[in-house]
N, C-alpha and C positions, 0 to 999 in steps of 0.2 A: 515468654509469655505471648501464648496467640491472640490477637484480640480481633473482632470485627469493629468495623468500621461504622460507629453508628453516629456518629456527632464531628463538629468543626475541627477539632483538635484530633482527632487519628486522622482525617482526611487529610489534613493539614502534612501530617508524617508521610501520609502513603504519597503524596505527591513531590515533597521534598528530597524519600530517598533515594532515587539513581543520581541526582545531581551528585549528592554527600557523595557514594558508593564510587563515583566516577570522577572526583574533581581533579585526580592527580593525571587525567587520560587527556595527554593535548589533543585528540582528535573529537572527542566528544560534545557532542551537540543534543542535550535536551530535547523535548519534544514543548510544544505550548501548554503550560498547563494548563489553559479553559479548555484545552481543545482534551485532552486528559478527562477532567473532569465534567464535558457535554456526555462524553460516555454513560458517565452516571445517574445523567441529571434526564427523568424521565419527561422533563419540558424542553428538550433538548433531542434526545435519541429517541425515532419511533420504535425500534426494537425493541423498546419498554415496554408498550400496549401491549403486546401480548407476549411479554416474557422479564424475566429477574434475572438479576444480579445481589452478588457480596463479595464484601470487600476484607481483607482481613491485613493485619499488622506484625510483626513480629518483632518483640522485643529482649532484649539484653537483662541481664541481670541490673543495670540501670539506668533502665527505659527508655534505652535509645531503641531506636526502630535496628533493625539490622536485617529484614528481608518483608517483601507484602505481595500478592497475592490477588485474582479477581477471578472470581466462577459464575457462568452465564450460562442462562440456557433461554434459546427464542422458541418457543414453541411451534410458529411456522416453519422453520426449517425442519425440527421435527418430525414434526408430521407429513409435510411433504417428502423432504430427501431420504430421511432416517428411520422408517418404517420397520427394518428387520433390527438395524442396532441405533437406536436412541443416542446421539452424538450431543453431547454439552459443551461450553467451552473454559479455558482457561489460560487466562491471561495479563498483561502488566506485572512480570513474572520479576522481583529483579531480589538478591540476596547473596550474601557472603559468601566464598568460598569454605561453604560447611555440606557437607549431605546430609545431617543429621537436619538441619535448619530448614532445606531446600524439602524435606521428606516432609514436614511438620509442615509446610504448606501446599505442596500436593495432596497430602493426605486430609486436609479441610476441605480443599475443593473437589476430589472425589467423591468423600461422604457427602457433601452438600449435594453433588449433582444426584449421586443413587438415593439419595432420600426423595430426587422430585421424579424418579424412572429409568434417571438414565444410566445405557449399560457402556460408555465411553466415553473420552474426553479428548478433544482436538486443543493441541497448546504449542506454544502461545500465541494465542491467534487475538482478534480484535471482539468486541461486541457489536457488532457493525459491519461496515463492509469491507472487502479484503485491499483497499488502498492504503491503508494507513494502519500502523500499529499491529503486525501480522508478520508473525515469522520471527525466529531466534536465527541470530547472526553465527554463522559457523564458518564461514570465507570470508576475510577483508578484514578482519581488524584494526588495521594499520590505516583505514582508512575512515574518510569524515562519514556519517550517514546521512539519506538521501531526507528530504523533507515528509515526512511522518512514518517513517524509522525508524526502530528502532536500534544504540549500537549494543551491544553486550559485549560481556569479557566471555574470552575463551574456556574459562572455567565453566560457563553457565550448561555448556555442554553435558560433560558426564556428569552433570549433577540431572542431568534430564533422562540420558540413557541411564544412569544406574538406575536409580526410577524405577525404569522398564518401559520408560516412553520409545516408540518405536517408531522410525521417519517414515511419514505419511505422504511427502511429495516435499521437493527442493523446487524454490523459487531463484531467478537470478537476476539479478542487475547485469547488464550489459553494457556496453562501451566502448564508443568510438569520436575518435575527431570527426570537426565536423568537413576540414579541410582534403581528409582521407579520401583519393577519389573512388567513386564508386564504378562498378566494374562495366562496359563499354556496352553491355546487353542492356542496361537499365537505360541510357539513351537510346537505346534504337528502342525501349519499347514507350516512348517519351515520344519518338518520331509516329510509331505508329497509331498510338492512340491520338492523335494531335486533333482532327478532325471528327472523333467520337466519342472521348471526355475532355472537361473540360476539370482544370486544376485552380484553384482558390485557397485562398486561406480566408478568415473569419475574419468580420467588422463587427468591434467592439461595440458601435451606436447601433447597429441591427441584432441586438440582443433574444426577439424572438426568432428569426431565423437562424440562430445559433444553435437556438435551444430544440427548435423542429427538425434542425439537419441532425443535429444531434441525435435526440433521439431515435430517428428513423434508424439508422446506422447502427446507432447499440443495441436496439432490441432485435433490429435481423442478423448480427453479426454477432451477438454474445451471448442473448437471453434463451440459446438453446443450450449452454451449456451448465454442466450440473456445480448447483451449488451459487449460480448466476440468475435472478427475477428478472420478469420486462421490468422495466422502466416508465412509469407515468407522464408525462408533457408535463404534468407541475411540476414532478422532481428533476426534471432538466432543465424547464424552468431556475430554479431552487439552484442547481451546478451552477448554473450560469451567472445567476448574482451572484452565487459565493466568491465563481472566481474574477469575478469582474474587478476587486483592487489589486489584481496581484498578476492577471494576465498581460501578455504580449502578444495581440491579434496576428504578428507575423508569423507565431508557434502552434495553430490552429488551420488545420490543409484538410481540406476534402477534394474527392474526387465526385466530377458531377455526369451522369448519362443523362443528357439531356436537362430537366430540369431537377431530376431525382438523386440525392445522396447518395452517392454507392460504397464510399469510402471512405476512413479519416485515419490521424496522425495526430494525435491531441498529447500539446505537450504545454511546459510553463517553463518559466523561469527557475531556477535551482533554487527554492526560497530557503534553505539552511543557509545558503552562503551569503542572506543577509541575515537573516533569525541570529547565529553566532555571534554578531556586533550590536544584535539586537538585548537577549537574553532571553525567559524563559515565559515573561508576565506581558501579555498585550493590553497592559492597562491604559491611560491615555497618555503615561509618559511613554509607555512600548509604544504603541502608536505611534505619537510622536516619532520619535529613534528610526521607525520603522520606514516611514516615508521618507525620511532622510536617507539613510542607507539605503534605500531604494532607488530612491533616483540618483545615488552614486553610481552605484552597480550599475546601473540598466546604464551611464553612462560608457565603462568600460568595452572595451573589446576584446575580453577574453572570458568572455560570459559563458555559463554552464546553463546547456536544456535539460529539462527531466521530460524525457517520454511516458506519460499518463496511461495513454492504452490508442490503441490501434487495429484497427479491424475493418474487415471487407465483407459488403454483403452476399451470402454466400451464389447467387446468379452473377455476379464478376469475380468471386475467383477463380484463379490458375489461368485469370487473361494480360497478369501482368499489369493488370493499373495500378497495383500501390507501388509495383517499382517505378512507372512513368511518373506518380506524385510525388515520390519521395524526390527525385529529378528538380522537382520545382520545388521541394521545400526549403531540401541541401543549400540551394544558390540562395534562398532566402535568408534561410539560419546565417551563413557567411555574411552575408547584406548586414545584416543586423548586428553582427559583431559576439556573433555565438560561435566558443571556438570549439564545444565537448558537449557529447548528446551520454545523458548515464537514459538508458531505458529500464524500470522498473519492473516487477513484477509477472515475471517469463516465468511462468511453471513448468516442472520436467513432464508432466504430465500433455503437454501442447505441442506436442513435435513439430509440428507446420507453423509455428509463430518461432520456434529456435532454426530452424531450417533460414525463417525470412530473417534474423537478424546475423545469423552466419552470410546472408549471401548480400548482406550492406555492407562485411567488414566488422562487425563488431563482434568484441571478444567480451567472456563472463570476467566478471571484477567484482563480485562479491554473492555470495551464496546466505539465504536464509530457509531454515527448513521448517517445515510443520512435522509434528510429530499428536502419535495418535496414543492412550493407551485403552487398554480393553480390561474392565473391568473383571472380566469373569479371563482368566489367565491362562485358562485349557481351551480357547477357542482359538482358532486358528487368524492369525494378522492378512488382510490383506490392503496394498495399496492403493491409492487414489488410481482411480480407470485411465487409460490413455484417450485420449479425446480424437476421436479416430475422423 
């Protein structure tokens, strides 16, 4: 039976399903329940101000949940970005290995979106920013997921593709050790730029400067890209505030030309290495357990850091400032006890970023896919445009 989530009981079934489905998977780490619930809470998700969403749970004859899905519509994004192909979102998909069951979930999301004027749906994606809950795992099933990313079993891919979803783009997670040497050209760049640029990590006690520097580089380096909207300074302040309990300032690197921030490489300790010992519920007990496990983890000398975002202001691209910044950052990572780096969310539509990751010796470790389903099955399919 397909049930729309309209009460607390069904919401609990929706939240609990993936942990039960994947309970036997040793490398499974589930997302924090409060973060999933926040996606569907109008008080916590600003996209619901001009958008809407719905959730469903699929149950078997015994009333046990065997599948779930969400559909959502962000009218701001549809109006601005998809005038010729209004596209909604499908996400938080979980299901038993049964194509009929999966089709029921895909159908209800498609019909809900079509009734609201949509002509396509992307999935699995988040009703929020791309930094979490985005994409279907298609390579790396034997590895633990990073914070904010779902782990999916291999059979999900044919469930999507058999229904008719087509690959819109891939997003890669790349890996390297901090001990691996950078190419000698990086050190040369650092020497060349020693008098022109200044490289420094942020200071947690100066949260306002961190927010302003992040805001400046982000809007110049990223807001021009498709699907990325400019960030307000208040939004940057909110991000800094939210990061503060888990941030290690030695992982927040900036390059400055004079007093202007012109590049950044922002990372966090890989939080799933802590949360896997805490559990999915960040209630009072969970918060206390997190503080204990965080303290233990930060004392280790084999920590993993998680690269969140990297960017260079256009006027300073191609000058090697990013290479020079990484020379300083790498040594700081080693000194702080970080042994591994995973860099998340590198789209295959961004060849320049892929070249950068290869240049530092990083290799693709995991791959997620974002699919698109066109409601008009005769319409030609087009992949995500390449960033030039």
